Backbone as a ProteinNet text record, in pm:
[ID]
protein_1_A
[PRIMARY]
MYKICLVEDEVDLSNLIKLYLEKEGYEVVQYREGMEAISNINSNYDLWILDIMLADDVSGYDVLKKIKEYNQ
[TERTIARY]
-1638.2	-1543	-1400.2	-1331.2	-1172.6	-1083.6	-953.4	-921.4	-747	-681.2	-556.6	-472.9	-322.9	-233.9	-139.3	-78.6	-1.5	73.6	229.8	369.5	425	443.1	522.7	610.3	707.5	780.2	776.5	732.1	715.9	558.2	588.2	420.6	336.4	367.1	251.9	211.1	316.4	232.6	153.1	178.5	100.6	-22.3	-21.3	-146.6	-220.9	-159.3	-257.7	-306.2	-225.5	-254.2	-377.1	-378.6	-491.4	-626.7	-608.2	-712.3	-777.8	-732.8	-814.6	-878.1	-792.4	-862.9	-946.3	-951.7	-1071.8	-1227.4	-1214	-1256.3	-1344.6	-1289.5	-1360.3	-1382.4	-1397.3	-1452.9	-1378.1	-1250.9	-1172	-1105.2	-1056.9	-1013.3	-873.8	-799.8	-684.2	-603.3	-498.1	-379.9	-263.9	-207.1	-66.8	68.2	158.3	262.4	392.5	518	587.2	726.3	718.6	835.3	798.1	921.8	903.9	894.9	985.8	961.1	836.4	723.7	609.5	508	545.6	415.4	441.3	541.3	550.7	476.6	549.6	488.8	332.4	275.1	147.9	103.6	172.6	146.7	-27	-4.5	-162	-256.5	-258.8	-403.4	-520.9	-480.6	-577.7	-637.6	-513.2	-526.9	-553.1	-657.9	-710.3	-566.4	-514.6	-439	-349.7	-221.2	-67.7	-2	33.7	71.3	193.9	326.5	441	523.2	612.9	731	799.7	919.6	1015.5	1153.9	1189.8	1282.5	1215.5	1220	1191.2	1312.3	1288.4	1406.8	1450.4	1362.1	1439.9	1520	1610.2	1669.6	1598.6	1460.2	1360.5	1321	1303.8	1266.6	1114.1	1059.2	939.9	940	1097.2	1078.2	1084	1123.3	1148.1	1010.7	942	803.2	744	710.5	722.6	685.3	822.6	903	807.7	781.8	774.1	596.2	540.9	387.5	359.9	491.3	444.2	457.8	555.8	621.5	506.1	440.2	296.1	170.2	170.3	38.4	84.8	161	210.2	123.6
1281.5	1205.4	1243.5	1150.5	1188.6	1194	1245.8	1306.9	1260.7	1120.1	1080	1112.5	1129	1154.3	1007.2	963.4	844.3	901.3	880.1	915.6	794	740.4	568.6	593	533.9	598.4	428.2	324.2	183.2	221.9	176.4	195.3	71.5	-22.8	-152.8	-80.9	-129.8	-79.7	-4	109.8	241.8	233.1	181.5	125.6	81.6	-62.9	-141.7	-101.6	-20.3	52.9	155.8	232.6	338.9	243.6	115.7	15.1	21.5	-42.3	-78.2	40.6	131.9	229.7	348.1	284.9	355.3	253.5	135.9	65.7	116.8	128	168.4	311.9	399.9	526.4	625.6	611.4	753.4	766	950.8	1014.1	970.3	913.4	941.5	982.6	1045.6	1161.1	1085.5	1067.2	934.8	1021.8	1071.4	1133.8	1043.8	1035.6	893.2	983.5	1105.1	1183.3	1294.9	1272.9	1315.9	1517.2	1587.5	1682.1	1745.8	1630.8	1661.1	1670.6	1587	1565.5	1715.2	1766	1880.2	2036.8	1971.1	2073.4	2123.4	1996.5	1995.8	2026.3	2060.4	2024.6	2091.8	2185	2278.6	2232.9	2129.8	2052.7	2004.9	2025.4	1979.8	1849.4	1791.4	1589.8	1552.3	1450.2	1409.5	1300	1250.7	1150.6	1157.6	1132.7	1085.5	984.9	885.6	783.4	762.1	772.2	804.8	679.9	654.9	578.2	682.3	601.2	646.1	656.8	561.4	546.2	633.6	714.7	740.4	748.3	730	709	887	996.5	1118	1142.1	1218.5	1300.7	1351.5	1360.8	1368.7	1244.3	1211	1100.5	1131.6	1025.5	1066.2	1145.5	1124	1198.9	1364.1	1383.4	1546.3	1626.4	1465.8	1543.4	1559.7	1476.5	1478.5	1599	1626.4	1742.5	1891.1	1863.4	2015.2	2020.6	1881.9	1864.4	1937.3	1917	1969.3	2094.1	2164.3	2299.3	2392.8	2320.1	2403.4	2414.4	2294.7	2315.9	2352.7	2436.4	2527.6	2615.4
44.3	-28	2.1	76.7	117.9	28.7	28.3	-61.5	-33	-96.9	-66.1	-185.5	-102.9	-172.1	-144.4	-247.6	-282.7	-341.8	-251.5	-308.6	-281.6	-413.7	-434	-589.5	-594.1	-736.4	-771.4	-742	-786.7	-827.4	-1003.1	-1056.4	-1019.1	-1035.5	-1002.1	-866.8	-790.1	-633.5	-624	-644	-641	-693.3	-832	-891.5	-828.8	-783.6	-695.3	-563.6	-514.7	-412.2	-432.3	-540.5	-600.5	-622	-676.5	-702.3	-585.2	-509.4	-344.6	-275.9	-294.6	-208.9	-280.7	-434.3	-519	-462.8	-479.5	-430.3	-337.4	-242	-99.1	-103.2	-212.5	-225	-197.8	-194.2	-174.5	-314.5	-270.3	-410.5	-383.3	-490.9	-475.6	-609.9	-561.3	-638.9	-592.3	-761.8	-745.5	-771.4	-704.6	-730.7	-708.8	-835.8	-830.6	-769.7	-756.2	-713.5	-582.3	-508.1	-401.7	-424.8	-512.2	-526	-632.6	-667.5	-733	-600.8	-518.5	-435.5	-354.3	-319.9	-234.2	-287.3	-448.6	-536.4	-506	-427.3	-461.4	-298.2	-207.3	-44.7	-23	-112	-79.1	-126.1	-157	-259.9	-128.6	16.6	80.9	27.3	123.8	118.1	275.4	290.6	421.4	461.7	394.2	388.1	303.8	367.4	291.3	336	210.8	192.2	164.6	240.6	204.1	202.9	51.3	-9.9	90.2	178.3	246.9	121.8	62.5	-35.4	-203.2	-227.9	-373.8	-424.6	-565.6	-631.1	-685.6	-644.7	-683.5	-553.3	-537.1	-376.6	-306.1	-329.7	-208.3	-119.9	-20.8	62.6	114.4	147.6	221.8	319.5	370.3	566.9	470.6	390.2	317.7	285.6	255.8	217.4	366	438.4	562.6	643.5	617.5	631.2	625.9	507.5	433.7	461.4	458.3	532.8	631.3	737	865.6	876.6	816	792.4	710.9	634.2	549.5	605.7	748.2	841.7	946.1	1009.4	1099.6	1112.7
[MASK]
++++++++++++++++++++++++++++++++++++++++++++++++++++++++++++++++++++++++

């Protein structure tokens, strides 16, 4: 089973995306803030779905940068 990390601060949208992905058989872990996602980069996700404009001071681009640094 593939494990997907979903970083989205809009609760309804995040829950809807999670629902559809789980119906297709994926395991989905949700984060509402960029810093929370960054602190869990080492969790071995198969796919990251990132919202670019998050509510905290960390954008999706910042999360992506940290993911790339971790995987080098």
